[in-house]
N, C-alpha and C positions, 0 to 999 in steps of 0.2 A: 075819794077815799081820804079819810083823816090820817094824820101822822100816827096816831095811836093804833089805828087798824093796820097800818103799814108795818109798824114795829111788831105787833102781835103776829101778823102773817109771816114776817121774816123769821121770827123765833120759831114758829111752828114748822116752817119749811126746812130749817136746818136742825131743829131740836128733835122732831119726831124720828127722822132717819138716824140721828145719833143715838137715840135711845134704843131703837130696834136693831141697829147694826153693830153697836159697840157695847152699850150697857147690858142689854139682855144676854147676848152671847157670853160676855165676861162673867156675869153673875151665875150663869148656868155651868160654865166650864172651869171655874176657878178651883173647884175641889178635885179636879182630875189628878191622879197620881201616875207616876211612870210605871210602865208595864215591865215586870221582872222577867228576865230570861237568862238562860245559861249561855255565857259568852262563847264557850268552846263549841257548843253544838247549835247555838242560835235557836234553841227550842223555847217556845213561849208557853208551853203547857197545854196547847191545843193543836189539833191536826188541821192543817190547811191543805186542801187538795192541790196537787201539782197541775200546772197548766203549760204543757209543752207540745212539741210536735205540730200536728195539724191545727190544734186549737190556738197555739201561739201565732201561727201563720194567719189563721182566720181573724184574729184580733187586729192584725195589721191591715187586712183587707177591709174589715169593718170601718177602720178609720179612712182608708183610701176611697171607699165608696161613699163617704159622707154620711154614714148612718148616724153618727153622733150629732149631726146637725139637727135631727128631728127626734132622737131618742136619748133619754138620760139613763144613767145607771146609778142613781142616788135616791135612796129612801130617806127623806128628810126627817130630822127630829120632830117629834110631835108639837113642839112649841113653834115650829116654822111651817108646818103644813099637815095635811091629813093623809099623807102617802101611805102610812101603815094600814089605813082602813080602805084603801082604794083598790078594788077589783083584783085582789091577790097579788098586788105588785110586790109587797114585802115578804111574801112567802104564802104558805097555805094556812087558811084558818081552820080551826077544828070543826069537823062536821061528821056526818054518819059514815063518810068514806075516808076521813082523815083523822087519825088518832091523836095527833099532837099539833098544836098551833105553833108554827115556825116563824111567824111574822116578827120582824124587828127592824130597827133603823140600820142604816149603812155605817160600817166602821172602816178604818183604814186597812185592816187586814183583809177585807173583801177583795182588794186589788193586789194582794201579794201574788207573786209569780207572773204578773202582767208587766210588760215593758211600758205600756201606756194605760193610764186610768181613764177610760172613756166616760167621763162624768156627763158629757152632753152639753149642748148649748140651749136648746129649746125642747118643748114637749109637744111637737106636732102630733107625734104618735105616743103610745104608752111607754112607761118606764120598762126597761128590759133587764133589770137586776136579777129577776127570777123567771125570765122568759121560758127557759127550758123546763123548769119545775112546773109552772102552771100549764104549759102546753101539754106536757106529759099527762098531767092530771085531767085536763079537760077532754083529751082524746079518749082517755080511759073511761071517764064518766059518760061520754056520749057514745061509747062502744064503736069508735071509728075503726075502719079497716086500715087506716094509714098510721104509720109510726111518725114520731116527731120530725125526723129527717125528711120524709116524703112531704109532709104538710108544709114544712118550711121551704123546700125546693119549689113547691107549687106557688107558695105565697110570693117568693122572690121573682118568679117568672111572670106571674100575672096576679098582683095583689087583689084585684077586684073579682077574680074568678074563683077564689077559694070560698067554700060555704062557711057561714058563721057557725060557731059552736056556743051553746049555752050551758050553764050549770043550773039544773033545776033546783038543787038544794038551797041556793041563795037567790034564785030568781034573777040572776044578773046576766046580762048579755055582754060577755067578756071579749070575745074575739069576733069582730065584725068586719071581716075583710071585704065584704061586698061593697062597703062604702069607705074603704081605705084610701088615704091620700098618698100612700107610698108609691113612688115611681117604679115601673117595671124594670127589672135588672136583666134585660135580654142579653146584655153583653157577657153575662156569666154562663150562658148556655150556647150550645151549637146544634145545628141541624145535622143529622146523620142518616145515612141510608140504612133501612131496617130490613133485615132478613130473618124472618121468624119472630120470636117473642121480643127481641130488642132488649136484652138485659141491661138494666141501669138507666133506661129511658124513662121520662116522665109519662104518666098515663094520660097523654093528650093526643088527640087526633088532628094532625096538621093536613096531611094528604097521604095518599097510598104510598107506602114504602119509605116514608120520611118520619123520623122521630126526633124528639128534643132530648139532648143529653147534657147533664151538668158538667162544667169544666172543673179542673182541679181547684180553681179559685172559688167556685161555687161550693164545692165540697168542704173546703177549708172554712169558708164563712159559715156554712150551716153547722159544721162541727163546733165552731165557737159559740154560735147562738144557742144551740140546744144544750151546751155545757153551762149556760148561765143559771146557776142554782146557788146563789149567794146566801141562801138561808141554811146552807149546809152546816155551818158552825152551830146552828140551833138557837133556841130562845128558851130560857135566858142564856146569855153568852157564858162560856167558861170564864172562871174568875180571872184568869191571866189576860183575857181580852176585853174585860169589862171596862170600857173607857168612860163610863158614866156611873161610877160608884156613889154610894150614899156619902154625904159629907161626914167627915170624922167628928166624933163628939168632942166638944171643947173641954179642955182640961181646966178644972176649977182650982 
C-alpha cells in the first residue's frame, strides 16, 4: 500500500462517519424550533394518551424480561432508514379497510407518560412502536376468533405455536410466529387444576384437568404490548408537536 492510498483510506474511514453522524443530522435538524406550551397547564396543543396502572407496570416488565434487547420502538427518519415503509411498523397504510394513512416517524412525545423509553438495542424481532395497532388490524382482516390479548398471551407462551397472519391487501406476510426466534416466556404462566371451562386459561391442551393461566406479570406485559399504538397522534402531526417544520423563509 502506498502512502497516498493510506492517507485516502484514513480520511475516508473518519470522514464518512463524520459526515453521516454529524453533518447530515445537523443540517436536517438545525431549523427545528421550540414547541410552545402553556406553562401553567403544560398543554402542548395535542392530546397524549395517559399510560398508567397496569400498562405502566407492563412497561417495567417489558424491560425486566429483556424484550428491548431484540425489539426497538423507534421509527427512524426517512433519511436514516426505510422504517416508515416496513410492514406497518410506523402505523397503518391507507387501504380498502383503512381510511387514513397514520404512518410517521417517531417523536419524543411518543414516550410521554412512560418512565423509561424502550428504544431498544437491536432488531432481532420487528419494531413494536405500533404493535397493538397492527395486530388489532391483522386479526380483524383475517377474521380471527382471538382478540389481541389472547393472541399475545399465546405468542409469549409458545412463540412458534401461534399461526401466522397475512394481509391479502398488500400481499405481505407480517406476523410469522411459526419461525419466530422469540424465547418462550413460560415463567409468566402457571399450571392450574381445571374444573369445568377453566375461565381465564389459554386454549391449550396440556393434560386432562390441567390448564395454563397467565400470571399478573403476564397480564401487565400484554396490556402494555397491546397498548402500543404510537400513531395515535396522527399523521401529519399537530402543529404543536411538529418537530420537523419547514425551514423559515430568509428575510431579505
